[in-house]
N, C-alpha and C positions, 0 to 999 in steps of 0.2 A: 493040859490045864484048861479049866473052863474059861478063864479070862483070855488066854491065847486063842482058843477056838472062837470066842466071840469076836475078838479083834480080826481074825482071818475072815470070818463071815462078813463083817462090816466092810473090810477092805475090798473084798470081791464084789460086794454090792455097789460100792461107790464107783468102782471101775465100770460097772454096767450102766451107770447113769447116762441118759441120753444127752446129746448136746443142748437141746432146749432146756432140759432140767438144770444143767450146769449153768447156763446163762441166767436162768431164773434165780439160782442161788446167789450169783454175783449181783444181780439186781437187788435181791433181798439185803445183801450186805450194805448197799448204798441207802436203801430205804430206812433200815433200822439204825444205821449210823445217824441219819438225820433225825429220826425219832428220839434217839438218845440225847442229842444236843437239846432238843426242845423240851424233853422231859425234865432236865435239870434246870433250864434257864428261863423258859417262857413266863412262868408265874413270877419269878424274881424280877424279870424285866418289867412286867406290868406294875408291880409294886414300886420299883425304882422310878418308873415314869409318873408316879403320883396316884395310881389307882388303889382303891381299898380292896379288902378281901371279898366284899360282896360283888364287886365287878369281876374279880378273878373267877369267882364262882359262876357268874353269868357267861363269861367267855368259855369256860370249860363246858358249861351247859350247851352253848351253841355248837361247840365242836361235837358233843354227843348227839345233839339234835340232827346235825348233818349226817352223822353215821346212821342214826336210826331211820331217818326219812329216806335215805338212799339205799337202805338194806334190801328192800324188795325190788325197786327199779334196777339196782345193780345186777341182780340175778337175771332179770329179763334182758338187760343190755348185753351181758356176757353171752347169753344163748343166741341172741340175734346178730350181734356184731363180732363175736368171737372173743375168747378170753384174752388173747394177746393184745388186741386193740383196747380192750377194757383196762388191762393193766397199764398200758402206755398212757392212756387218758388219765387214769388215776394218779400215776406218778407226776405227770405234768401239772394237773390241777392242784395236787397237794403241794408241790414245790413252789409254784407261783403264789398260792395262798399263804404259805408260810413266810414268804418274803413280804407280802403286803401287810400281814398282821404285825410284823416286826418293824415296819417302816411307817405305818400310818399313825398320825397324832390323834386322830378322831376315834372316840369310843365306838361310834356307829360303824365305821369302816373296819375296825378291829373285830367287831362282832360278826359282820358279814364274812370277813376273811376266815374267822374261826369256823363258821358254818361250812364254808367252802372247803376248808382243810379236812373237816370231818367227812364231807361228801367224797373227796378224793380218796381218803383212807378206806371208805366203804367200797369203792370200786376195786381197789387193790385187794381188800380182804375177801370179798365175795368171789372174785375170779381166781384167787391163788390156788385153793385146794382143787377145784376142777381142772385147772391148767396142769398141775402136777400129776393128777390122776391120768389125764390124757397122754402125758409124755413119760409114762413109766409102765412097767409090767408088774405082775403080782410078785415076781421074784425079788425085786429091789424096792418095791414101793414103801414098805415099812421103814427101811433104812433111809429112803429119800425124805420122808416126812420127819424122821428123827434129825436128819441133817439140816432140814429147813428150820427146825426148832433150835438147833445148836447155833446155826448161822445168825438167827435173830438175836439170840442172847449175846453172842460174841460181838456182833455189830453194836448192840445197845450198850455194852460195856465200853467199847471204843468211843462211841458217841457221847456217853455220859462223862467219860474222862476228858474228852475234848471240850465239852460244854463247861466242865469245871475248871480246866486249866487255862484255856485261851483268854477268858476275860482278865485273869490275873496277869498274863503275859502282856496284854494290850495296855493295861494300866501302869505297867512298869517299864514301858519303852522309854528311850531318851525323851527329854522334855518336849522337843519339837514334834515328836511322833506319838506321844502318850495320849490316851483317851480317858475321859471320865468313865465312871462305872456304867452309866446308862448306855453310852455309845459302844463300850466294850461288849456289853450284853447284846446290843443290836447287831453288831458286826459278826459276833459268834453265831447268832441265830441265822444270819444270812448264810454263813458257811454251812450250817445244818440244812437249810432249805436247798442249797446247791447240791448237797449230797442226795437229798430226797428226789430232786428233779433228775439227777443223773441216773437214777434207777430206771428211767424210761429207755436209756440207750441199749443195754444188753437185750431187753425184751423186743425192742423195735427191729433188731437184726435177726430175729428168729423167723424162719419160714415155716409156717404151719402147713400140715397136709390139708388136702381138700376136706371140708367138713362133711361128716356123715349126715345121713338123713336125721332130722330131729326126732327125738323120742316122743311117743304119744303122751298126751297129758294124763296124769294120774286120775283115776276115777275117784269120785268123792269117797272119803274114808268112812268106815263104819264107826259106831259109837265108841268102840274100844280104841281105835286109832286116835279119835278126837280127844279121848280122855288122856291118852299117853302124851300127845302133843301139848295139851293144856297143863298137865302136871309138870312136864319138863320146862315149859315156858314160865310157870310160876317160880320155879327155882332160879332160873336165869334172871328174872325181874328182881327178886330179892337180893341176889348177889350183886347185880348191877347197881341197885339203889344203895347198898352198903358200901360198895367200892367208891361210888361217886362222892360219898361223904368225906372220905379221907385220902384216897390215893392221889387225886390231883393236887392236894395241899401238903404232901410230904416234904417237898423242898422248902415251902414256907414254914412248916413246923420246925424243921431243923434250924432255919435261918432266924426265926423269931424266938423260939424257946431257948435255943442254945447259942445263938449268935454265930452260927457256922458260916464260913465263906462258901462261895460257889465251888471252889476246888474241893473242900471237904465234902460237900453234899454230893458232888460228882463221884468221889471215891466211895461214899457209902452206897450209892446206887450201883456202881460197878461191882463192889464186893458182893452185894446181894444177888446180882445176876450170875456171877461166877459160882456161888454156892448153889443157886437154883439149878444151874446147868448140871452140876455134879449130882444133885438129888434127883433130877429128872431122869438121869441115866440109870439110877438105882431103883426108881419106883416100879418099873416093870417086873423086876425080880421079886419085890414084895407082892405085887399083884398076882403073880403066878401062884404064890402060896396062899394068899388070903382073899383073892378075888379083887376085881377092879372096883366094885362098889364099896366093899368093906375097907379097902386100902384108901380110896379117895376120901370117903367120909371121915375115917379116922384121922387122916392128915388135916382135914379142914377143922375138925373139932380141936385138934391139938394146937392149931394156930390161934384160937380165940384168946387164951390167956395172954398171949403176946400183944394182941391188940389192946387189951385192957392195960397192960404194962405201959405201952406207948402213951396212953392217955394220962396216966398218973405219974410217970417217971420224970425225975428232975436231974438225973445224972446222965451225961451224954453217952458214956461208955455202955451203960445198961440199955439206953434207948436204941443205940446203933445195933446192939446184939439182938434186941427184940425185933427191930425192923428187919434184919436179915433173916432171922428164923421164921418170922411170920410170912414174909414174902416167899421164902423157900417152900414152906409147907403148903401154902395156898396155891402157888403157881405149879409146883410139881404134881399136885393132885389133879390139875386140869386135864392133862393128856389122857389120864385114866378115865376120868369122868366123861370126856368127850367120846372116847372109844366105846365106853359102856352105852352111852346114849345112841350112837350110831348102830350098835349091834342090836339094841332093843327094837329099833324101828324097821318096818318093812322098807324095802329099797325105794318104793315109790313115794315114801313119806320123808326121806332123809333131807332132800333139798328144801322141802317146805319147812321142815323143822329148823334147819339151819337159818333160813331167812327170818323165821318167826323169832327164834332165840336172839338173833342179832338185834332185831327190832325192839323186843321187850327189854333186853339188857341195856341198850343204849337209852331207851326211854327212862328206865330207872336211874341210870347214870346222870342223864341230863337234868332230871327233876331234882335229884338229891344234891348235885353239885351247887345249884343255885341256893338251896336251903342251907347247905353247909357253910357257904361264905357268910351268910347272915348269922348262923349259929356261932361261928368263930368270933365274929365281931362282938356278939352279945355275951358269950359264955367262955371264950377261950377254946383251946384245942382239945380239951379232955372229952367234952360231951360227944362230939362226933365219933370219936373212937369207941366209946361205950355203946352208942346206938348201932354202929356198924357191927360190933361183936354180937349184939342181940339179933340183928337181921341175918348175919351169917349163921348163927346158931339155929334160928328158925328155919332157914332155907335148907341147911344140911339135914336137920332132923326130919323135916317134911319129905325131902327127897328119899332119904333112907327108908322111912316108913312106907312110902308109896311103892317102892320098887324092890324091897328086900326079898320078896317072894317071886318076883318076876324072872322068868327064865328066857334069856335072849334066844332067838333062832340059831340054828347051827352055823349059818353063814356069818362070819365075823369080818366086816370090812375094816380097812385101815382106820384107826382112830386118829382124829385130828386134835392137836392141842389148841388151847385158847390162843396161843401165839400164832398158830397157822391161820388165824382168822383176823388178826388185827394187832392192836397194841399189846404189849406185855402187861399182864396183870391178872386180876381176879375175874376173868370172864372173857367173852369174845373180843372185846376192844378196850383194854384198859392198861393202866400203868405205862 
């Protein structure tokens, strides 16, 4: 049976994973557990602390700015100091910064800590894919990256569930031990930060082989290469700008429009991730029949009506369904799109494209998150969803028209999902 054959193939590949690869997957479990907690609670914590949506947007912007500004230096650091050291540094910086931003009463300190959190995430994101490539062979590499994607999703589900449930538990302790909601959020965010920092331990125990001689720098590209890089970057910028308008505010959307508790919001996020994990496993089957580009762009187009629904909907059940379907379609398309991008580019241009795409995506995210906080205060939550749908539609149409006749070279490297580069969501570093 095809399913049994696929299972046996996957099982054999997992058994072939190297010890460093397995330790990296364990580290990823801690990292994304911490991210899941912060995803559910951090914005709610800021609002509970007395800040308005405009400041929440600024905080999200500064996080994205840290990601964007560190995108290019992180690649250089990984090459000069080693991927393992870069990963350890990223986990430590991220964990400490997450503690500071949850503990500081000052808006200025929170802003600096958010920037530092983004910088730490960038170190992790840029070094992860090269690290996995160095510690795997062609035989099991595809399955290793698939496992990386699955571990991220599972850990995010656990973290989201923890972020939703722990504050409720802390506020319902016996009177002498009970906390108000602000401190319940804060202590839960501390737990998430501890998980993120713990991710450094499995990586620190890895003994890397002596580094090989560095590869020569790529020669300046011809006009065709430059055109390819620019077209791909435009798509990433538009998607990042659209994502920054709505993704950071999904928890506030449910809390404000539907008066949902943190436990409910955590369950919504967990459900969306579980459905996405299932869809991501099915997406390659569709891609084999319809092609990576056709499948990815179709899924992105299909997600647009659900964005519009989220903006207009007043019934919680319909909004949750739209949230889950939208997230599934958009996220499950990303591994296919990333694989297609990597296959289109000459080998010497792939690292450059990855750094550039991370930079422009996070620039779009940081810019639009600030704007979205102001838009929500002025017009409510509907308008950002409509604008995001428009940006996604333009980005998807543009990318398809630019590359529908492009034939990738015969060599097809392992495609990396958006999640293999950073936060879960609609691009390299989101949700």
